[in-house]
C-alpha positions as CSV (number, residue, x, y, z in Angstrom):
1,M,-2.8,20.5,-12.3
2,E,-2.6,18.5,-15.5
3,K,-2.4,14.7,-15.3
4,Y,1.2,13.9,-14.7
5,E,3.8,11.2,-15.1
6,F,5.4,10.1,-11.9
7,D,8.8,10.4,-13.4
8,D,8.2,14.1,-14.1
9,L,9.2,14.8,-10.4
10,K,12.8,14.8,-11.6
11,Y,12.2,18.1,-13.4
12,L,11.9,19.8,-9.9
13,E,15.7,19.7,-10.0
14,I,15.8,22.4,-12.6
15,P,16.1,25.9,-11.1
16,L,13.5,28.6,-11.7
17,P,14.4,31.6,-13.9
18,E,15.5,34.6,-11.7
19,E,12.5,36.8,-12.6
20,L,10.3,34.1,-11.1
21,L,12.4,33.6,-8.0
22,K,12.2,37.4,-7.3
23,L,8.4,37.2,-7.3
24,K,8.3,33.9,-5.3
25,W,10.3,35.1,-2.3
26,Y,8.5,38.4,-2.2
27,G,5.3,36.3,-2.2
28,S,3.7,37.7,-5.3
29,F,2.1,34.5,-6.2
30,E,-0.7,35.8,-8.4
31,R,1.7,37.8,-10.5
32,M,4.0,34.8,-10.6
33,K,1.1,32.7,-12.1
34,R,0.6,35.2,-14.9
35,V,4.3,35.2,-15.8
36,I,4.4,31.4,-15.8
37,K,1.4,31.0,-18.0
38,A,2.8,33.5,-20.4
39,K,6.0,31.5,-20.6
40,L,4.1,28.2,-21.1
41,A,2.3,29.8,-24.0
42,K,5.6,30.1,-25.8
43,N,7.8,27.5,-27.5
44,I,10.1,26.7,-24.5
45,P,12.3,23.7,-23.8
46,L,10.4,20.6,-22.6
47,A,12.3,20.4,-19.3
48,L,11.6,24.0,-18.4
49,K,7.9,23.5,-19.4
50,K,7.7,20.5,-17.0
51,R,9.3,22.5,-14.3
52,L,7.0,25.5,-14.7
53,I,3.9,23.2,-14.7
54,H,5.1,21.8,-11.3
55,E,5.7,25.4,-10.0
56,L,2.1,26.4,-10.7
57,E,1.0,23.6,-8.4
58,I,3.7,24.5,-5.8
59,I,2.6,28.1,-5.5
60,R,-1.0,27.1,-5.3
61,R,-0.1,25.2,-2.2
62,M,2.4,27.4,-0.5
63,P,0.3,30.4,0.7
64,N,-2.2,28.1,2.3
65,E,0.4,26.8,4.7
66,Y,1.1,30.2,6.2
67,P,-2.2,31.5,7.5
68,L,-0.9,33.6,10.4
69,T,0.0,37.3,10.1
70,Y,3.0,38.7,12.1
71,K,0.5,40.3,14.5
72,E,-1.3,37.0,15.1
73,A,1.9,35.1,15.6
74,L,3.1,37.7,18.1
75,K,-0.2,37.5,20.0
76,I,0.2,33.7,20.3
77,C,3.7,34.1,21.8
78,H,2.5,36.8,24.3
79,D,-0.5,34.6,25.3
80,N,1.6,31.5,25.9
81,F,5.1,32.6,27.1
82,I,6.0,34.5,30.3
83,D,7.5,38.0,29.7
84,F,7.6,37.6,25.9
85,K,9.0,40.7,24.2
86,D,8.0,41.8,20.7
87,E,11.6,41.7,19.4
88,E,11.9,38.0,20.3
89,L,9.8,36.9,17.4
90,E,12.1,38.6,14.9
91,Q,15.0,37.0,16.7
92,L,13.4,33.6,16.3
93,Q,13.0,34.3,12.6
94,D,16.7,35.3,12.3
95,Q,17.7,32.1,14.1
96,N,15.6,30.1,11.6
97,A,13.6,28.7,14.6
98,V,10.2,29.4,13.1
99,E,8.7,28.6,9.7
100,W,7.5,31.7,7.7
101,I,7.5,33.2,4.2
102,F,6.6,36.6,2.7
103,I,3.1,36.9,1.1
104,E,2.9,40.1,-0.9
105,G,5.9,41.4,1.1
106,K,4.4,40.7,4.5
107,P,5.7,37.9,6.8
108,C,3.3,35.1,7.4
109,F,3.7,32.1,9.7
110,R,2.7,28.4,9.7
111,S,-0.1,27.6,12.2
112,D,2.2,25.2,14.0
113,F,5.1,27.7,14.5
114,F,4.3,27.9,18.3
115,D,4.4,24.0,18.6
116,N,7.7,24.1,16.9
117,I,9.2,26.5,19.4
118,I,8.2,24.4,22.4
119,K,9.3,21.2,20.7
120,T,12.9,22.4,20.1
121,R,13.7,25.3,22.4
122,N,14.0,24.3,26.1
123,D,14.6,27.9,27.0
124,Y,11.1,28.8,25.9
125,V,9.6,25.6,27.4
126,K,10.6,26.9,30.8
127,R,8.7,30.1,30.1
128,L,5.4,28.4,29.2
129,K,2.4,29.6,31.1
130,D,0.8,26.1,30.7
131,Q,3.2,23.4,31.8
132,G,0.8,20.7,30.8
133,K,2.5,20.5,27.4
134,V,5.8,19.8,29.2
135,E,4.3,16.9,31.1
136,S,3.1,15.3,27.9
137,R,6.5,15.5,26.4
138,E,8.2,14.1,29.5
139,A,5.8,11.1,29.5
140,N,6.8,10.3,25.9
141,F,10.5,10.5,26.9
142,T,9.9,8.1,29.8
143,L,8.1,5.6,27.6
144,L,11.0,5.6,25.2
145,N,13.7,5.3,27.9
146,D,11.9,2.4,29.5
147,A,11.5,0.6,26.2
148,I,15.2,1.2,25.3
149,S,16.3,-0.2,28.7
150,E,14.1,-3.3,28.3
151,I,15.3,-3.9,24.7
152,K,18.9,-3.7,25.8
153,E,18.3,-6.0,28.8
154,K,16.2,-8.7,27.1
155,G,17.5,-8.4,23.6
156,K,14.1,-7.7,22.1
157,L,10.8,-6.0,22.8
158,A,7.4,-6.7,21.1
159,Y,4.1,-4.9,21.1
160,H,0.7,-5.7,19.6
161,F,-1.2,-2.9,17.8
162,H,-4.8,-2.5,16.7
163,L,-5.4,0.6,14.7
164,K,-8.2,2.2,12.7
165,T,-7.3,4.8,10.1
166,G,-9.1,6.5,7.3
167,M,-10.6,9.7,5.9
168,K,-13.9,11.4,5.5
169,I,-14.4,13.4,2.3
170,K,-15.6,17.0,2.9
171,T,-15.6,18.3,-0.7
172,I,-18.4,16.5,-2.5
173,N,-18.6,16.4,-6.3
174,S,-21.9,14.7,-6.7
175,N,-22.2,11.7,-9.0
176,K,-18.4,11.3,-9.3
177,K,-16.3,8.2,-8.8
178,I,-13.8,8.7,-6.0
179,K,-10.5,6.7,-5.6
180,V,-8.9,6.4,-2.3
181,H,-5.5,4.9,-1.1
182,L,-5.0,4.1,2.6
183,P,-1.6,3.0,4.0
184,L,-1.1,-0.4,5.5
185,P,1.8,-2.0,7.4
186,L,4.6,-3.6,5.4
187,E,5.2,-7.3,6.1
188,N,8.8,-7.6,5.0
189,C,10.4,-5.7,7.9
190,Q,9.9,-5.6,11.7
191,I,6.2,-6.4,11.3
192,N,4.7,-9.8,12.1
193,N,1.1,-11.2,12.2
194,F,-0.6,-8.5,10.1
195,K,-4.3,-9.0,9.9
196,L,-6.8,-7.0,8.0
197,L,-9.9,-6.9,10.2
198,K,-12.4,-4.6,8.5
199,T,-12.8,-2.0,5.7
200,V,-15.5,0.5,5.0
201,P,-16.6,0.2,2.2
202,K,-15.4,-3.0,0.6
203,Y,-12.0,-2.5,-0.9
204,K,-11.1,-3.0,-4.6
205,Y,-7.4,-3.9,-4.4
206,L,-5.0,-4.8,-1.6
207,N,-1.2,-4.4,-2.3
208,S,1.1,-7.2,-1.4
209,G,2.9,-7.0,1.9
210,D,6.2,-6.0,0.3
211,H,5.0,-3.2,-1.9
212,P,7.4,-0.3,-1.2
213,Q,4.4,2.1,-0.5
214,R,1.7,-0.3,0.6
215,T,-1.9,0.7,0.4
216,I,-5.4,-0.7,0.3
217,Y,-7.4,0.8,-2.6
218,F,-11.1,1.8,-2.8
219,E,-13.3,3.0,-5.7
220,D,-16.8,4.2,-5.2
221,N,-19.4,6.8,-6.1
222,I,-19.1,9.7,-3.7
223,D,-22.9,9.8,-3.3
224,D,-22.8,6.3,-1.9
225,T,-19.7,6.5,0.2
226,K,-18.1,9.5,1.9
227,E,-16.0,7.7,4.6
228,F,-13.2,5.3,4.0
229,Y,-11.7,3.3,6.9
230,V,-9.4,0.3,7.4
231,E,-9.0,-1.5,10.7
232,Y,-6.1,-3.9,11.2
233,E,-3.7,-5.3,13.7
234,Y,0.0,-6.3,13.7
235,D,2.9,-7.1,16.0
236,N,6.1,-5.0,16.0
237,I,9.2,-6.8,17.2
238,M,12.4,-4.8,17.8
239,E,15.6,-6.7,18.4
240,Y,18.8,-5.3,19.8
241,Q,22.4,-6.1,18.9
242,E,25.6,-4.5,20.1
243,L,27.5,-2.9,17.1
244,D,31.2,-3.5,17.0
245,F,33.2,-1.3,14.6
246,S,36.0,-3.9,14.5
247,K,33.7,-6.5,13.0
248,V,32.7,-4.5,10.0
249,L,33.7,-6.4,6.8
250,N,35.9,-4.8,4.1
251,N,33.6,-5.9,1.3
252,Q,30.3,-4.0,1.4
253,P,27.3,-4.3,-0.9
254,K,26.7,-1.9,-3.7
255,F,22.9,-1.6,-3.7
256,Y,20.9,1.6,-2.7
257,L,23.8,3.9,-3.6
258,H,22.0,5.7,-6.5
259,E,20.9,9.2,-6.9
260,Q,17.2,9.9,-7.2
261,A,16.3,13.4,-8.4
262,P,15.1,15.8,-7.3
263,H,16.1,15.2,-3.7
264,I,18.7,12.3,-3.3
265,V,21.2,14.2,-5.4
266,F,25.0,14.5,-4.8
267,T,25.2,18.3,-5.1
268,P,28.5,20.1,-4.7
269,Y,27.6,21.4,-1.3
270,L,26.5,18.0,0.0
271,K,29.6,16.3,-1.4
272,S,31.8,18.9,0.3
273,L,29.8,18.4,3.6
274,A,30.1,14.6,3.4
275,K,33.9,14.8,3.0
276,E,34.1,17.2,5.9
277,I,32.1,14.9,8.1
278,I,33.9,11.6,7.4
279,K,37.4,12.9,6.6
280,D,39.6,9.9,5.8
281,E,37.4,7.3,7.6
282,T,37.0,4.0,5.6
283,N,34.9,1.9,8.0
284,N,31.3,2.1,6.9
285,L,29.8,1.8,10.4
286,I,31.9,4.6,11.7
287,K,31.1,6.7,8.6
288,A,27.4,6.2,9.2
289,K,27.8,7.2,12.8
290,L,29.7,10.3,12.0
291,I,26.9,11.4,9.7
292,Y,24.3,10.5,12.3
293,E,26.1,12.5,14.9
294,Y,26.5,15.5,12.6
295,I,22.8,15.6,11.8
296,T,21.6,15.1,15.3
297,T,23.9,17.9,16.7
298,H,23.7,20.4,13.8
299,I,20.2,20.0,12.3
300,T,17.4,21.3,14.6
301,Y,14.0,19.7,14.4
302,S,11.5,22.0,12.6
303,F,8.1,21.5,11.1
304,V,8.3,22.4,7.4
305,R,6.0,23.1,4.5
306,N,4.8,20.4,2.2
307,Y,7.8,18.5,0.8
308,Y,6.6,19.0,-2.8
309,T,7.3,22.8,-2.4
310,I,10.9,22.3,-1.4
311,P,13.3,21.9,-4.5
312,N,16.0,19.9,-2.8
313,I,15.1,18.6,0.7
314,P,18.6,17.3,1.9
315,E,20.3,20.6,0.8
316,Y,17.5,22.6,2.4
317,A,18.4,20.9,5.7
318,A,22.1,21.1,5.3
319,L,22.1,24.8,4.4
320,G,19.4,26.0,6.8
321,G,20.3,23.8,9.7
322,K,16.7,22.6,10.3
323,G,14.1,20.1,9.2
324,D,11.5,17.6,10.4
325,C,11.9,13.8,10.7
326,G,11.7,13.1,6.9
327,V,14.0,16.0,6.0
328,Q,16.6,14.7,8.4
329,A,16.2,11.1,7.1
330,L,16.7,12.2,3.5
331,L,19.9,14.1,4.4
332,F,21.2,11.0,6.2
333,I,20.3,8.8,3.2
334,T,21.9,11.1,0.7
335,L,25.1,11.6,2.6
336,C,25.4,7.9,3.3
337,R,24.9,6.9,-0.3
338,Y,27.5,9.4,-1.5
339,V,30.2,7.9,0.8
340,G,29.3,4.3,-0.2
341,I,26.9,3.3,2.5
342,P,23.6,1.7,1.2
343,A,20.7,3.7,2.7
344,R,16.9,3.7,2.2
345,W,13.7,5.2,3.5
346,Q,11.2,3.9,6.0
347,A,8.1,5.7,7.2
348,G,4.6,5.4,8.5
349,L,3.2,6.2,11.9
350,Y,4.6,6.6,15.4
351,V,2.0,5.0,17.7
352,T,2.0,5.1,21.5
353,P,-0.7,5.2,24.2
354,Y,-0.3,9.0,24.2
355,D,-0.2,9.8,20.5
356,I,-0.4,8.7,16.9
357,G,1.0,10.6,14.0
358,N,3.2,10.6,10.9
359,H,6.9,9.8,11.3
360,D,9.9,9.1,9.0
361,W,13.3,7.5,9.6
362,A,16.1,5.9,7.7
363,R,17.8,2.5,7.3
364,F,21.4,1.8,6.3
365,Y,23.2,-1.4,5.5
366,V,26.6,-2.5,6.9
367,A,27.9,-6.0,6.6
368,P,27.8,-8.3,8.6
369,Y,25.0,-6.6,10.5
370,G,22.6,-6.1,7.6
371,W,19.9,-3.4,7.6
372,L,20.2,-1.1,10.6
373,Y,18.1,2.0,11.6
374,A,18.8,5.7,12.1
375,D,16.2,8.0,13.5
376,C,17.9,11.3,13.4
377,S,15.0,13.4,14.7
378,F,14.5,11.2,17.8
379,G,18.2,11.1,18.3
380,G,18.4,14.9,17.9
381,S,15.7,15.4,20.5
382,A,17.6,13.2,22.9
383,Y,20.8,15.1,22.3
384,R,19.1,18.5,22.9
385,N,17.7,17.2,26.2
386,G,21.0,15.8,27.4
387,D,20.0,12.1,27.2
388,K,23.2,10.5,25.8
389,E,21.9,6.9,26.0
390,R,18.8,7.6,24.0
391,W,20.8,9.7,21.5
392,Q,23.2,6.8,20.9
393,Y,20.5,4.2,20.8
394,Y,18.7,5.7,17.7
395,F,21.9,5.0,15.7
396,G,21.4,1.4,14.7
397,H,18.1,0.8,16.4
398,L,14.4,1.8,16.8
399,D,11.7,1.6,19.4
400,P,8.8,-0.7,18.6
401,F,6.2,2.0,18.5
402,R,6.0,2.2,14.7
403,M,3.7,1.3,11.8
404,P,6.0,1.2,8.8
405,A,4.0,1.6,5.5
406,N,6.8,2.8,3.2
407,S,10.2,1.2,2.5
408,D,11.1,3.4,-0.4
409,Y,11.0,7.1,-1.2
410,Q,9.4,8.6,-4.3
411,F,7.7,5.3,-5.3
412,D,4.5,5.2,-7.2
413,L,1.3,4.0,-5.7
414,Y,-0.6,1.1,-7.2
415,P,-3.1,1.6,-8.8
416,T,-1.4,4.7,-10.1
417,K,-3.0,8.1,-9.3
418,N,-3.9,10.3,-12.3
419,F,-3.3,13.6,-10.5
420,I,-0.4,14.9,-8.4
421,R,-0.4,13.4,-5.0
422,Q,-0.9,15.4,-1.8
423,D,2.6,14.0,-1.0
424,P,4.3,12.8,-4.2
425,Y,7.2,11.2,-2.2
426,D,5.7,9.4,0.8
427,N,2.3,8.0,1.9
428,Q,1.5,8.0,5.6
429,T,-2.2,9.1,5.8
430,G,-3.6,8.4,2.4
431,E,-4.4,9.9,-1.0
432,A,-7.7,10.6,-2.8
433,E,-8.9,11.8,-6.2
434,Y,-12.0,12.2,-8.4
435,E,-11.9,11.3,-12.1
436,D,-11.3,14.9,-13.0
437,R,-9.1,16.3,-10.2
438,G,-6.9,15.4,-7.2
439,L,-7.9,16.0,-3.6
440,Y,-5.9,17.8,-0.9
441,L,-5.8,17.8,2.8
442,S,-8.4,20.6,2.9
443,D,-10.8,18.3,1.0
444,Y,-11.0,15.6,3.7
445,D,-10.6,14.9,7.4
446,L,-8.1,12.3,8.5
447,H,-8.9,9.6,11.1
448,L,-6.0,8.0,13.1
449,E,-7.2,5.9,16.1
450,V,-5.4,3.6,18.5
451,M,-7.8,0.8,19.4
452,E,-5.3,-1.2,21.5
453,I,-1.6,-1.3,22.3
454,K,-0.2,-4.0,24.5
455,K,3.2,-5.5,25.2
456,I,3.5,-9.2,24.2
457,N,6.0,-12.0,24.7
458,Y,7.9,-13.2,21.7
């Protein structure tokens, strides 16, 4: 893709011409490229030009995310579920329970479609031939429930984390300068005592602790360095407070209420949905809870394709009734802002003794309580599994098993990248580019390692 301006992301709000949409949803991506390039060769409006340039990159990415044929997906289901019938896969498609698209008119599935089924469908979990996956899930639920009980009892819970994260470059362009951003914990939120322990190689620039998408930045010749790592430690302190609707102040702040194209946009459907959810309610804490409860009971967790390929993420969730942690967080933020509740993004890693991986959640502001948390995906999981206490807890609060690296959505990195990011909106595992092109997930291997986790007294 051409070098781009970060602000150009707003042009993704512009719809595609119908002739391109027909090709896109049939999966005729090569033909679509030809049509787009023919249009770009003409004198067309600037906004449409910007949108089509983005679309070329989007359709370059999309097919790669759906490597499984229908036959391959069917075999995975037969191999893993007891008494699975062929027609069930089509039923799962009809229920929007698996992620798939057409490629040249043939259905193709994401490689994690099976993991998505067992993450969200308890009826299929009971039919698993290998119940080891269930044991791992239950261990995570137990960890969270124990942490929630202790936070409520003692008023706070703190953990110390020692992590090593990084990437190893696989696609080598000899004698080229490579630029790498790796995320680091924010220091203006629930994080204390951050210490940078080690980097490989020596870093060139370290963002301040309050940079909205904080990174440590490297520049080196790829022939000299192919691996980039950062090792650090921090404490995460999570405090608990009982929320009382009657104590909410009449005067509420007016920050973080703005739209932010292409995603945090007050579309006609989202405005209608927000009014339907809150009705005549005026108390901001109650309004936020009504939105949280709607999302956690109506939006089913689902792995989705790269966010860059989705034109409007909150509307995607609200219309389709599904979405992953970040999709649900963006829907919560957008609905909150529309009804006058300040809301913002927070994201990074979810880190436990069992697992480490990307995770997103939301924050919202209600006076006199200040910034509160909403983790709709964790709340939705609790609701689906009949755990009312955990469901209610994730409205207002978080567990301490987090490494927050992002406090704002769609915020530029520093130093700025020249080429479109792997994730233009968020940064959880890092970004890389050469002087003449950007790098993608297929160009490097990610490294996420928990060196130590221990409970501490605060």
